[in-house]
Kinemage of the C-alpha trace (Angstrom):
@kinemage 1
@onewidth
@group {chain A} dominant
@subgroup {mainchain}
@vectorlist {calphas} color= white
{ca unk a 1} P 17.860 39.763 5.288
{ca unk a 2} L 16.583 36.019 4.602
{ca unk a 3} L 14.735 35.069 1.322
{ca unk a 4} L 11.439 33.625 1.891
{ca unk a 5} L 11.010 29.902 0.714
{ca unk a 6} L 9.735 29.351 -2.738
{ca unk a 7} L 8.358 25.681 -3.499
{ca unk a 8} L 5.104 26.684 -2.607
{ca unk a 9} L 2.154 25.167 -4.784
{ca unk a 10} L -0.745 26.882 -6.222
{ca unk a 11} L -4.054 26.522 -4.484
{ca unk a 12} L -6.727 23.602 -5.207
{ca unk a 13} L -10.196 22.618 -3.267
{ca unk a 14} L -8.150 20.203 -1.667
{ca unk a 15} L -5.520 22.711 -0.014
{ca unk a 16} L -6.133 22.791 3.621
{ca unk a 17} L -4.408 26.929 4.982
{ca unk a 18} L -4.574 27.076 9.016
{ca unk a 19} L -4.100 30.459 10.859
{ca unk a 20} L -1.102 30.753 12.879
{ca unk a 21} L -1.712 28.648 16.337
{ca unk a 22} L -1.628 31.402 18.951
{ca unk a 23} L -0.868 29.025 22.009
{ca unk a 24} L 0.243 25.399 22.272
{ca unk a 25} L -2.380 23.242 23.481
{ca unk a 26} L 0.416 21.106 25.337
{ca unk a 27} L -1.875 17.983 25.492
{ca unk a 28} L -0.307 14.882 24.570
{ca unk a 29} L 2.066 12.801 27.219
{ca unk a 30} L 4.245 10.050 27.210
{ca unk a 31} L 4.111 6.714 29.645
{ca unk a 32} L 7.199 4.708 29.270
{ca unk a 33} L 6.487 0.637 28.579
{ca unk a 34} L 9.894 -0.375 28.185
{ca unk a 35} L 13.360 -0.066 26.469
{ca unk a 36} L 15.699 -2.114 24.776
{ca unk a 37} L 19.370 -2.531 24.601
{ca unk a 38} L 21.483 -3.109 27.346
{ca unk a 39} L 20.723 -6.466 28.859
{ca unk a 40} L 23.069 -9.594 29.832
{ca unk a 41} L 20.859 -10.940 26.678
{ca unk a 42} L 21.810 -8.325 24.015
{ca unk a 43} L 23.888 -5.249 23.756
{ca unk a 44} L 23.422 -2.477 21.295
{ca unk a 45} L 26.732 -0.948 20.517
{ca unk a 46} L 25.778 1.246 17.647
{ca unk a 47} L 22.276 2.397 17.198
{ca unk a 48} L 20.927 3.536 13.915
{ca unk a 49} L 17.652 3.232 12.253
{ca unk a 50} L 14.478 1.316 13.319
{ca unk a 51} L 11.394 0.391 12.091
{ca unk a 52} L 8.478 -1.488 13.344
{ca unk a 53} L 6.293 -3.335 11.545
{ca unk a 54} L 2.474 -4.882 11.593
{ca unk a 55} L 2.928 -7.013 14.394
{ca unk a 56} L 4.948 -4.114 16.350
{ca unk a 57} L 8.077 -6.186 16.211
{ca unk a 58} L 11.102 -4.063 16.376
{ca unk a 59} L 13.792 -3.804 14.119
{ca unk a 60} L 17.156 -1.751 15.239
{ca unk a 61} L 19.919 -1.100 13.143
{ca unk a 62} L 23.647 -1.942 15.031
{ca unk a 63} L 26.286 -1.906 12.992
{ca unk a 64} L 26.508 -4.692 10.404
{ca unk a 65} L 23.642 -6.317 11.795
{ca unk a 66} L 20.236 -5.875 12.410
{ca unk a 67} L 18.646 -6.998 16.016
{ca unk a 68} L 14.874 -8.105 16.085
{ca unk a 69} L 12.651 -7.761 19.167
{ca unk a 70} L 9.025 -8.479 19.876
{ca unk a 71} L 6.093 -6.191 21.001
{ca unk a 72} L 6.845 -6.915 24.862
{ca unk a 73} L 10.962 -6.386 24.220
{ca unk a 74} L 12.077 -9.543 23.988
{ca unk a 75} L 14.766 -10.528 21.904
{ca unk a 76} L 13.883 -12.665 18.975
{ca unk a 77} L 17.211 -12.880 16.568
{ca unk a 78} L 19.618 -11.154 14.338
{ca unk a 79} L 19.167 -10.572 10.790
{ca unk a 80} L 22.480 -10.608 8.645
{ca unk a 81} L 26.224 -9.922 10.156
{ca unk a 82} L 29.111 -8.693 8.741
{ca unk a 83} L 30.287 -9.555 5.570
{ca unk a 84} L 29.805 -9.554 1.665
{ca unk a 85} L 27.676 -12.890 1.141
{ca unk a 86} L 23.572 -12.872 0.859
{ca unk a 87} L 21.942 -10.883 3.377
{ca unk a 88} L 24.680 -9.961 4.721
{ca unk a 89} L 26.352 -5.801 5.745
{ca unk a 90} L 29.625 -4.300 5.561
{ca unk a 91} L 28.895 -0.652 6.801
{ca unk a 92} L 30.987 2.172 7.889
{ca unk a 93} L 27.941 4.386 8.453
{ca unk a 94} L 24.422 3.189 9.630
{ca unk a 95} L 21.500 0.551 7.459
{ca unk a 96} L 18.771 2.651 6.749
{ca unk a 97} L 15.394 1.163 7.024
{ca unk a 98} L 12.557 0.925 4.932
{ca unk a 99} L 9.686 -1.719 4.539
{ca unk a 100} L 6.709 -2.055 2.683
{ca unk a 101} L 3.547 -5.202 4.376
{ca unk a 102} L 5.186 -7.529 4.043
{ca unk a 103} L 9.534 -7.181 2.941
{ca unk a 104} L 12.125 -5.415 4.893
{ca unk a 105} L 14.527 -2.803 3.061
{ca unk a 106} L 17.665 -2.102 4.271
{ca unk a 107} L 20.247 -0.273 1.959
{ca unk a 108} L 24.247 -0.878 2.651
{ca unk a 109} L 26.282 1.790 1.924
{ca unk a 110} L 29.435 0.183 2.271
{ca unk a 111} L 28.325 -2.785 -0.498
{ca unk a 112} L 25.795 -0.141 -2.320
{ca unk a 113} L 23.563 -2.854 -2.159
{ca unk a 114} L 19.672 -3.451 -0.648
{ca unk a 115} L 18.947 -6.602 1.251
{ca unk a 116} L 15.571 -7.589 1.318
{ca unk a 117} L 13.889 -9.569 4.229
{ca unk a 118} L 10.815 -11.512 4.741
{ca unk a 119} L 9.073 -9.349 7.931
{ca unk a 120} L 6.691 -12.447 8.734
{ca unk a 121} L 9.649 -15.270 8.647
{ca unk a 122} L 12.561 -13.240 8.546
{ca unk a 123} L 14.406 -14.962 6.457
{ca unk a 124} L 16.587 -13.056 3.722
{ca unk a 125} L 14.846 -13.123 -0.082
{ca unk a 126} L 17.174 -11.186 -2.329
{ca unk a 127} L 19.443 -8.217 -2.777
{ca unk a 128} L 19.029 -5.221 -5.053
{ca unk a 129} L 22.172 -3.572 -7.041
{ca unk a 130} L 22.748 0.181 -5.806
{ca unk a 131} L 24.931 0.838 -9.222
{ca unk a 132} L 25.622 4.029 -10.637
{ca unk a 133} L 26.456 2.595 -14.168
{ca unk a 134} L 22.778 1.931 -14.211
{ca unk a 135} L 22.245 6.059 -14.062
{ca unk a 136} L 24.543 7.002 -16.954
{ca unk a 137} L 21.561 7.222 -19.396
{ca unk a 138} L 20.404 10.663 -16.603
{ca unk a 139} L 22.995 12.546 -18.199
{ca unk a 140} L 26.156 12.677 -19.504
{ca unk a 141} L 27.668 15.956 -17.877
{ca unk a 142} L 26.826 14.572 -14.346
{ca unk a 143} L 27.137 12.784 -11.400
{ca unk a 144} L 24.256 11.234 -9.155
{ca unk a 145} L 24.569 9.808 -5.667
{ca unk a 146} L 21.904 7.682 -4.285
{ca unk a 147} L 20.982 9.552 -0.703
{ca unk a 148} L 17.477 8.132 0.035
{ca unk a 149} L 15.014 5.345 -0.914
{ca unk a 150} L 11.484 5.133 -0.079
{ca unk a 151} L 9.353 1.479 -0.417
{ca unk a 152} L 5.451 1.585 -1.871
{ca unk a 153} L 2.690 -0.251 0.095
{ca unk a 154} L 3.315 -2.974 -3.230
{ca unk a 155} L 6.559 -3.188 -3.035
{ca unk a 156} L 8.086 -0.535 -5.716
{ca unk a 157} L 11.161 0.834 -4.901
{ca unk a 158} L 11.856 4.910 -5.099
{ca unk a 159} L 15.343 6.472 -4.929
{ca unk a 160} L 16.402 9.294 -4.454
{ca unk a 161} L 19.893 10.417 -6.764
{ca unk a 162} L 21.213 13.613 -5.997
{ca unk a 163} L 22.918 15.717 -8.842
{ca unk a 164} L 26.125 17.102 -8.684
{ca unk a 165} L 28.204 19.275 -11.166
{ca unk a 166} L 31.343 17.979 -12.456
{ca unk a 167} L 34.033 20.637 -10.958
{ca unk a 168} L 37.609 20.871 -9.762
{ca unk a 169} L 37.559 19.821 -5.848
{ca unk a 170} L 34.586 19.108 -4.241
{ca unk a 171} L 30.941 19.446 -5.360
{ca unk a 172} L 27.494 20.030 -3.913
{ca unk a 173} L 24.583 18.896 -4.769
{ca unk a 174} L 21.868 21.037 -5.141
{ca unk a 175} L 18.608 19.236 -5.924
{ca unk a 176} L 17.666 15.389 -5.378
{ca unk a 177} L 15.058 13.531 -7.835
{ca unk a 178} L 13.570 10.844 -7.389
{ca unk a 179} L 12.888 7.517 -9.621
{ca unk a 180} L 11.248 4.040 -9.876
{ca unk a 181} L 14.057 1.276 -9.266
{ca unk a 182} L 13.336 -2.314 -10.185
{ca unk a 183} L 14.771 -5.266 -8.882
{ca unk a 184} L 17.949 -5.081 -11.224
{ca unk a 185} L 18.672 -1.715 -9.831
{ca unk a 186} L 17.580 -0.108 -13.271
{ca unk a 187} L 15.570 3.499 -12.829
{ca unk a 188} L 13.519 4.638 -14.878
{ca unk a 189} L 14.080 7.263 -17.002
{ca unk a 190} L 11.320 9.934 -15.880
{ca unk a 191} L 11.743 10.961 -12.448
{ca unk a 192} L 8.627 11.074 -10.367
{ca unk a 193} L 9.331 14.175 -8.011
{ca unk a 194} L 12.262 16.824 -7.939
{ca unk a 195} L 13.054 18.901 -4.811
{ca unk a 196} L 15.811 20.951 -3.972
{ca unk a 197} L 18.752 19.443 -1.379
{ca unk a 198} L 21.906 20.952 -0.298
{ca unk a 199} L 22.852 17.454 1.287
{ca unk a 200} L 21.764 18.791 4.464
{ca unk a 201} L 22.023 16.329 7.916
{ca unk a 202} L 18.476 15.169 8.350
{ca unk a 203} L 19.293 13.658 11.706
{ca unk a 204} L 19.101 9.794 10.361
{ca unk a 205} L 22.719 7.609 10.851
{ca unk a 206} L 25.715 9.089 11.164
{ca unk a 207} L 25.952 12.621 9.960
{ca unk a 208} L 29.062 13.005 7.240
{ca unk a 209} L 32.315 14.865 8.478
{ca unk a 210} L 31.828 18.577 7.729
{ca unk a 211} L 34.839 19.727 5.199
{ca unk a 212} L 35.869 23.157 5.825
{ca unk a 213} L 36.755 23.456 1.600
{ca unk a 214} L 32.764 23.097 1.111
{ca unk a 215} L 29.695 25.118 1.929
{ca unk a 216} L 29.293 25.513 5.614
{ca unk a 217} L 25.565 23.692 6.510
{ca unk a 218} L 25.480 25.166 9.404
{ca unk a 219} L 21.777 24.566 11.868
{ca unk a 220} L 20.299 27.520 10.442
{ca unk a 221} L 19.990 25.329 6.931
{ca unk a 222} L 16.868 25.032 5.248
{ca unk a 223} L 16.097 21.360 4.041
{ca unk a 224} L 13.699 19.244 1.709
{ca unk a 225} L 12.230 16.378 3.416
{ca unk a 226} L 10.145 13.834 2.016
{ca unk a 227} L 8.304 10.892 3.098
{ca unk a 228} L 5.437 8.130 2.247
{ca unk a 229} L 2.586 6.861 4.079
{ca unk a 230} L 0.810 3.853 4.015
{ca unk a 231} L -1.290 4.241 1.101
{ca unk a 232} L 2.055 5.396 -1.334
{ca unk a 233} L 1.552 9.388 -0.654
{ca unk a 234} L 4.610 10.911 -1.016
{ca unk a 235} L 4.447 14.306 1.639
{ca unk a 236} L 7.383 16.817 0.627
{ca unk a 237} L 8.277 19.909 2.558
{ca unk a 238} L 11.151 22.392 3.094
{ca unk a 239} L 11.867 23.371 6.483
{ca unk a 240} L 11.499 26.965 5.569
{ca unk a 241} L 7.787 27.018 6.232
{ca unk a 242} L 5.525 24.601 7.759
{ca unk a 243} L 3.259 24.009 4.448
{ca unk a 244} L 3.252 20.276 3.388
{ca unk a 245} L 2.472 19.335 -0.250
{ca unk a 246} L 1.011 15.638 -0.695
{ca unk a 247} L 1.385 13.709 -3.617
{ca unk a 248} L -0.252 10.573 -4.856
{ca unk a 249} L 1.771 8.342 -6.991
{ca unk a 250} L -0.984 6.408 -9.155
{ca unk a 251} L -3.117 9.448 -10.125
{ca unk a 252} L -1.098 13.069 -9.450
{ca unk a 253} L -3.447 14.307 -7.343
{ca unk a 254} L -2.184 17.349 -5.011
{ca unk a 255} L -3.143 18.856 -2.219
{ca unk a 256} L -1.069 20.690 0.202
{ca unk a 257} L -1.451 21.773 4.439
{ca unk a 258} L -0.041 24.962 5.210
{ca unk a 259} L 0.114 26.772 8.806
{ca unk a 260} L 1.073 30.572 9.501
{ca unk a 261} L 3.854 30.428 11.507
{ca unk a 262} L 6.262 32.699 12.872
{ca unk a 263} L 9.953 31.741 13.320
{ca unk a 264} L 12.546 32.303 16.306
{ca unk a 265} L 14.910 34.707 15.959
{ca unk a 266} L 18.690 33.236 14.961
{ca unk a 267} L 21.742 35.678 16.542
{ca unk a 268} L 24.864 34.689 14.188
{ca unk a 269} L 27.221 34.647 17.395
{ca unk a 270} L 25.044 31.776 18.388
{ca unk a 271} L 25.829 29.437 15.423
{ca unk a 272} L 29.887 30.913 15.022
{ca unk a 273} L 30.238 29.928 18.956
{ca unk a 274} L 28.886 26.464 18.335
{ca unk a 275} L 31.888 26.048 16.402
{ca unk a 276} L 34.485 26.932 18.397
{ca unk a 277} L 36.222 23.819 18.985
{ca unk a 278} L 36.989 23.593 15.794
{ca unk a 279} L 39.541 26.716 15.167
{ca unk a 280} L 38.738 26.238 11.096
{ca unk a 281} L 35.136 25.776 10.731
{ca unk a 282} L 35.208 28.436 13.471
{ca unk a 283} L 36.806 30.577 11.094
{ca unk a 284} L 35.208 29.981 8.277
{ca unk a 285} L 31.508 30.362 10.434
{ca unk a 286} L 33.301 33.659 11.432
{ca unk a 287} L 33.057 34.608 7.595
{ca unk a 288} L 29.546 33.298 6.213
{ca unk a 289} L 26.545 35.048 6.568
{ca unk a 290} L 23.004 33.569 7.949
{ca unk a 291} L 19.617 34.404 8.002
{ca unk a 292} L 17.625 36.456 10.245
{ca unk a 293} L 15.518 33.465 11.951
{ca unk a 294} L 15.274 29.885 11.979
{ca unk a 295} L 14.046 27.380 9.776
{ca unk a 296} L 10.317 26.307 10.797
{ca unk a 297} L 10.479 23.257 11.595
{ca unk a 298} L 13.386 20.637 11.734
{ca unk a 299} L 12.050 17.462 10.445
{ca unk a 300} L 8.429 15.720 10.288
{ca unk a 301} L 7.539 11.878 9.102
{ca unk a 302} L 4.124 10.153 8.712
{ca unk a 303} L 3.102 7.378 10.831
{ca unk a 304} L 0.991 4.527 10.256
{ca unk a 305} L -2.362 6.374 10.681
{ca unk a 306} L -1.821 9.075 7.517
{ca unk a 307} L -0.839 11.239 10.831
{ca unk a 308} L 1.510 13.861 10.591
{ca unk a 309} L 4.244 14.646 13.047
{ca unk a 310} L 6.527 17.794 12.753
{ca unk a 311} L 9.487 19.405 15.284
{ca unk a 312} L 8.391 23.009 14.687
{ca unk a 313} L 11.554 25.242 16.011
{ca unk a 314} L 10.869 27.303 18.641
{ca unk a 315} L 12.684 30.074 21.410
{ca unk a 316} L 14.351 27.281 23.169
{ca unk a 317} L 17.564 25.435 22.559
{ca unk a 318} L 16.791 22.590 24.544
{ca unk a 319} L 13.378 21.562 23.000
{ca unk a 320} L 11.065 20.950 19.795
{ca unk a 321} L 7.555 21.721 20.447
{ca unk a 322} L 6.256 19.140 18.493
{ca unk a 323} L 2.809 19.086 16.368
{ca unk a 324} L 0.703 16.437 15.835
{ca unk a 325} L -1.355 16.930 12.382
{ca unk a 326} L -4.168 14.647 10.886
{ca unk a 327} L -4.482 13.805 7.380
{ca unk a 328} L -6.167 17.109 6.574
{ca unk a 329} L -3.760 18.700 8.351
{ca unk a 330} L -5.742 19.630 11.710
{ca unk a 331} L -3.674 20.159 14.879
{ca unk a 332} L -4.528 17.545 17.238
{ca unk a 333} L -2.508 17.840 19.942
{ca unk a 334} L 1.369 19.719 20.674
{ca unk a 335} L 4.435 18.577 22.996
{ca unk a 336} L 7.972 19.506 23.697
{ca unk a 337} L 10.406 17.013 23.543
{ca unk a 338} L 13.797 17.445 23.876
{ca unk a 339} L 16.163 18.908 20.714
{ca unk a 340} L 19.222 21.102 20.708
{ca unk a 341} L 18.403 23.287 17.711
{ca unk a 342} L 21.811 24.196 17.310
{ca unk a 343} L 23.415 21.019 17.294
{ca unk a 344} L 20.241 20.036 14.354
{ca unk a 345} L 23.082 19.432 11.831
{ca unk a 346} L 25.001 16.970 13.923
{ca unk a 347} L 23.127 14.938 16.221
{ca unk a 348} L 20.402 11.946 15.612
{ca unk a 349} L 17.319 12.634 16.327
{ca unk a 350} L 15.683 11.192 19.420
{ca unk a 351} L 12.246 10.367 17.858
{ca unk a 352} L 12.055 7.690 15.412
{ca unk a 353} L 8.995 6.200 14.435
{ca unk a 354} L 4.609 6.004 15.566
{ca unk a 355} L 3.221 2.997 14.753
{ca unk a 356} L -0.712 1.940 16.938
{ca unk a 357} L -0.129 4.502 19.280
{ca unk a 358} L 3.146 4.003 20.524
{ca unk a 359} L 6.312 6.638 20.059
{ca unk a 360} L 9.808 4.726 19.843
{ca unk a 361} L 12.827 6.723 20.780
{ca unk a 362} L 16.456 6.775 20.317
{ca unk a 363} L 17.913 7.898 24.076
{ca unk a 364} L 21.024 7.508 25.873
{ca unk a 365} L 20.716 5.569 29.211
{ca unk a 366} L 21.249 8.197 32.301
{ca unk a 367} L 23.013 5.400 34.530
{ca unk a 368} L 25.085 3.371 31.758
{ca unk a 369} L 24.891 6.197 29.005
{ca unk a 370} L 24.700 2.688 26.702
{ca unk a 371} L 21.798 3.574 23.839
{ca unk a 372} L 18.335 2.292 23.949
{ca unk a 373} L 15.619 2.505 22.291
{ca unk a 374} L 12.469 3.195 24.096
{ca unk a 375} L 8.675 2.417 23.646
{ca unk a 376} L 6.005 4.579 24.726
{ca unk a 377} L 2.462 4.736 25.120
{ca unk a 378} L 1.034 8.004 23.366
{ca unk a 379} L -1.539 9.777 25.418
{ca unk a 380} L -3.623 12.460 23.820
{ca unk a 381} L -5.905 14.671 26.452
{ca unk a 382} L -9.361 15.741 24.331
{ca unk a 383} L -9.852 19.325 24.484
{ca unk a 384} L -13.242 20.023 24.733
């Protein structure tokens, strides 16, 4: 039997606890506006992350550069190029995009640094080094790895560092701590937040290769997700249950949104069969144990109106059921969207951003098989 998730905080007056949803609202639909990425003018070769700014410009990470489109899908320009100079990238995975009101921050794993651009002028501003030498003061016996970063509305950087025990062979993280980091790459010694983190792939960028000598993080793995809203509040949830804890960085006020949820039954033979094309991992999968149920959800994020979007895992191999919650947790709508739960640990997420009433996805063009960024208008039908 599986163990129930910990990490649930004591209730306060601001906490919202909702009963189990007995039936889907199925009241959200989408109208395609346009797609960018496969034209004579510009071609996307390896789409990674995207970001939408306040003017609805679309920033698309594509290998070692960022392609910019306006709100109507017209190509504007390219930010950066392959190289090692100021404003350039030498990336071997996917560039990670985050932004404040005025600036775009782009993490380049290959060069271990964050390039900063002005969102209005699109000019390169400065670079923030991501240097492990700046983290040695945290512990003499641990090794840290940069795994995530967030940006507050006032351009403060918050970075997530995973901690590894120094052991013989390959080690694995079990937690991530978040710290403030200044523009020189120096971090504060006290952490803002510490969450369980096993390194599970969260559908962003390129998944790291799976090694048969490390613990197998299969599709049933629970993970912790952290996001930040436009007011600087942190949202934290473990995929085991639908409980989202919300923490203000400034005044330490915490609240939570919780829904009763019946997790879908998991069949271990389905997990094992998903590795049939890799003999080494297939053997390891047969030896592992599995929980009785799937996680409650695959992913969540917060949009520009502080609404919470959650992709719940249901009894469907090809779709997730997405919930849209208001800022206080009330259910506004639901819809189904393609999502393969058996592949959730090794394929990127389709739905990436929601901004100003539009949803943005990364999809494959059925005619050309090319990757595209697609903009949809969101239509929510009233339940009255």
